[in-house]
N, C-alpha and C positions, 0 to 999 in steps of 0.2 A: 821475658814475659810474653806469652802469645797474645794474639789479637783479641781472642774471646775473653781472656782474663783481664786485659786492659779495659775492655768495654764494660765488664762487670764492675770494675773499680770506679768507672765514670758514670754509674747509674744511680739516679736518685728516686726515692719513693715519694710520691705526692699524695698525702692523705687529706681527709675532710673535704673532698671535692664536691661541689654542687652538682646535682644530677644533670644540669643543663650544660655543664662544661664539655667542650669537644676537644678532639686531638688538635684540630686547627687552631683553636684558641690557646691551648697550651704551647703549641709550637711557636706561635707569635710571641707568647710571654717569655719562654725560656731561651729563644734564639738571641735575646738581648744579652745573655751571658756568654754566648759562644755557639759554634756550630753544633746543631742537634742531630744526632744520628737517627734516632727513632723515638716515638712516643706511643705508649699503649695504655688506653683506659681499660681497666679490667671490668668485665661484664659477666652477669649470670649466664651460665651455659644454656639454660632452658629459655629464659625470658629475654635475654640480651639486654636487660636493664643494667645501668652502670652500678658498680658496687661501692663507689665513693672513693676510689683510689686509682692511681696510675703510676707508670714507670717512665722516666725520661732518661734516655741514654745519650750522653754527650760524647763528642769525638775526643775531647781532651779532658783529663782529670782536673786540670786547673779551672776549666770552665764550669764543671760540676761543682767544684768548691766555691767558685764565685757566686753561683746561683744559690747555693745553700747559705752562704754568708749574707747575701743581699736581698733574697726574695722570701725567706722563711716567714710565714704568717702574713704575707701579702694577701690582699682581698681579691678573690675572683668570683664574680657573680654574687657579690654580697656576703661571701663566706671566706674567712681566713684559711689559707691552705697550710698544711703541716709538712715540712720537708725533712727528710733524713736520708742517710746513705742506704741504698738498697741492700738488705741483709737477707739473703736467701738461705743461709745456713741455719736450719731449725734447731740444730744441736746447740749452737751458740746462744740462740734466743732462750732456750729452755734450761741452759746450764745453771743459771742463777749468778754466774760470774759477772760482777759489775752492775747487777740489778738492784735497784732501790725501790722500796715501797713507801709511799707518802699518804698519810690519811689525816682526817680532821681539817681538810681544806675548806675555806670559805667558798660559798657558791660563786662568788665573783672571780675566783682564780681560774683563768683560762689557760690554754696550752702555751700561749706566748708568755704569760706571767710566770708559769712554772719553769719554762725554759730559761728565762732571764735570771731566775733565782738560783738555778742549778748549773748553768753552763760555765760558771767561773771555776768549778772544781775539776774540769777536765772535758775531754771530747765526749759528746753525747751521741750515742748511736740512735736512740729513739727516746721520746718522752710523750706521755699522753695523760690528760685528765679524763677519767672515765665518766661517761655521761649517758643519759637516756633522753626521752622526749621532754622530760621536765627540766633538763639541764644537768649540771654537774652532780655526780654522786658523792662528791666529797673526798675522793681518793684518786691516786695517780701512780704511775710507774715511770721511773727514769732509768734507762740502761746506759751506763758509761762504758767506754771502750776498755777501761782498766779497773781492776778491783781497788787499786789504791785511790783512784778518784772517787769511787763509790764510798770507800771508808771515810774519806775526808768530808764528803757531803753529809754522811750520817752524823759524824762527830760535830760538825759545825751547824747543821740545819735542824737537828732534832730539838724541839722545844722552841725554835725561833718563831717569832710572830710574822705571819704573812697576812696582810689585809685584816689586821686586828684579831687574828686568831692564831694561837700557838699550834704548830703542826707536829705530828709524830712522823719521824723518819727512821726507817730500820732496813736491814737487809731483806730482800725479797725471798720468800720461801715458796717453793713449788707446792701446788695444791695437795699432792700426796703427802708431803711432809707436814703441812698444816693439819690435814685430817688425821694423820697418825698422832700428832700432839694432842688433838682434841680427844681421841679415843684413849690415850694414855691418861689424860687429865680426868676423864670420866671415871677411871678406876680408883681415883683417890678423892672423890667428891666429899664435901662437908655441908653443902647447902641442899635442903630438902623442900620439895614443893608438895603442898597438901591441898586437895580440892574436894568439893562436895560435902562440906560439913555444915551447910545451912547458913542462915542469916542471923543466928543468935550467938555466934562465936565472937570472942574478943581476944586481944593479945594475951591477957592474963590467964584465961582459961586454956588457950592453946599452949602457953608456956607450961602450965601444970600437967598437960597431957604428955608433952614430949621431953620435959626435963628429966624424966625417969630414965632416959636412955643415955644421958651424959650431959656435960656442961654445955649450955647454949650461949652463943654470943649475941644473937638477936632473934626476936620473934615478931612477926608482923602479919596481922590479918588485913587483907586489902578491903577497903571500904569505899562506898560511893560518896557523893557530895553531902549527903545527909548524915554520914557517919555509920551507915548500916553495912554490915558485912556483905561482901560479894560472893561469899561461899568458898573462897580460896585464900591461901596465905603461904608464908615461907618461914622456915626455921633454919638458922645457921648454927651448926655445932662446932665445938672446938676441935674435935677429932673426927677422922673418917670412920673410925670404928663405931662411934656413937651414931653417926648419920646412917651407917649401914644397918645397924640394929633397928633403928627407928623404921626404916623402909621395910625390912624383913618382917617385923612384928606388927606394924600398923597398917600396911597396905591391905585393903579389903576388909578391915575391921569396922564394926558398927560404932558410929559416933552420933549420938542424938537421934537414933533410929535410921541413920543413913550409912551406907557403905562408902567409906572414904577412899580416895586414891592418894597414896603416898609414894613419891618417887624422887629420883635425883633431879634437882633444879637445873635446867639447861638454858643457856643463852640461845638466841635465835640461830646464830651461826653454828652452834653445836647440834641443834635439832636438824638443821638443813644438812649438815655433814653426815649425821647418823642416818637420815632418811635416804640420802644419796647412796651411801654405802649399802643400805638395805636393798634399794632398788637395783643397784648394780649386781648384787648377789642373786637377786631374784631373776634378773635378766640372764645371767650366766647359767642359772639352773634351768631356765626355760630353754635356752640354747642347747644345753647338755641333753635334756629330755627329748628335744626334737631332732637330735642327730639321727639321720637315717629313717625318720618317720614322716618327713614333710616332702610332698611331691609338688613339682612345678608343672602345671598343665597348660600347654600352649595350643594355639590353633582352634580355639573354641568357637563354635557357631554362635552368631549374635543372639540367638534365642535361648541359649543355655544359661540358667540362673543357678543360684546357690542350691536350691532345693533339688533341682534335676541332677546337678553334679553329685550331690550327696547320695541320691537314690541310685545312680549308676555305679557308685563305688562302694556302697554300704555292704555288699556281699563279701567283700574281702576282709572285713574286720570292723573294729570299733573306731569310728571317726570322731576326733575331738574338735576339728575345725574345718570349715569349708568357706572359701571366699572367692567369688568371681570379681576381678578388679573392674571397676567402672569409672567413667569420667562423664560428668553431667548426665548421669542416669543411663548411659549406654555402655555395653560391655567393651572392654579393651582387648578382648580376645584371649585372655589368659587368666589363670587363677591358681589357688593353693589348696591343697588337701593335707590335713595332718591325721595320721593314724596313731593308735595307742602303742604300737610296737613296730620295730624295723621289719619284722617278718611279714606283717600285714602290708606294709608299704611296698616291700619288694614284690610280693605276689601281685598287687594291683598294678605296679609298673610293668611287670612281665606280661600280664594278660590284657591290659588296656592300652598299652602303647601301640598306636597305629589303628586302633579300632575307630570306626566311623560313629560320631555322635552328632545327630542332626544331619548336616550336609558336609561335615569336615572330618578328616582323620586326625585323631588326637596325637599330639607330640608330648611325651611325658619324660621327665627327668627328676632325679633327686634334687631338691632345693639345696643350694650350697649354703654353708654357714656364712653369715654376714661378716 
């Protein structure tokens, strides 16, 4: 094993660091476990603010193991740190091998509690309770070194009570797989959402309207505290075919003088996945349309604004967007121009590159695809 590989094996990731933690403080802390080769607190490239994690490289693997065994969740600056082996291989992290998803966690379950409950099944590469400014989000991820350890954890921990709440433990599924499942599930829906039918609707009347399309399992008009309809409700059909017919025939129909909306009932996560997929498709389409039609203009005079830039380039064709980039109200000296066709952009590039605008010669290039 070469020296570089040896040092990688003796490297620990230190997470959940307080913003005021320093390299010197970490050096004093971890030197108690053995000789420390180097410490790096990771920082934002632009602001140089700490990102909340660091890497500690030990000279000996045994010392790194000692630190992991004895210092995990120790408190630094009032915050428990989270240690794990440094895993730079993104393919391993994303493969799903040994990865476990845990949900329905009580808000009192922290990283230490999670680790204590799962570490008995095998070596853990990483574990984390997901949180925001309000605290735990109620779910977590545990990445085991082996799939057999993950399988054992799933078998024994699924349904087990942690802090008075039974938890759900299952194999981790990559986002693309989860979204594909949701899209597949959407094609076989049986639950229908109806809205805009007014405040004089009740369960019985809604049942009468929708039962003509097939057998219903449940019908519910949502009401307020006084029992008055909120104008929307749900119908659950026995078959997908019945639900599909109801949507096709009732959506946009007149009910009590109002045009109702009838569509597939979606859970929040399904709506989010569908919107994300739609926005990604829209982004791809915008990128496709902009290929060869967006110009990057540098070396702009400080006095040049959007309107002047549009005026100077409008003779070359139809401009769909002009933007001079600014910071705190002042030009940053560059901007973007989008034409409606590649031919127009090419003509503008040829004729305007090097032309003096204000007091400076323009430098123009085709904007590269992000």
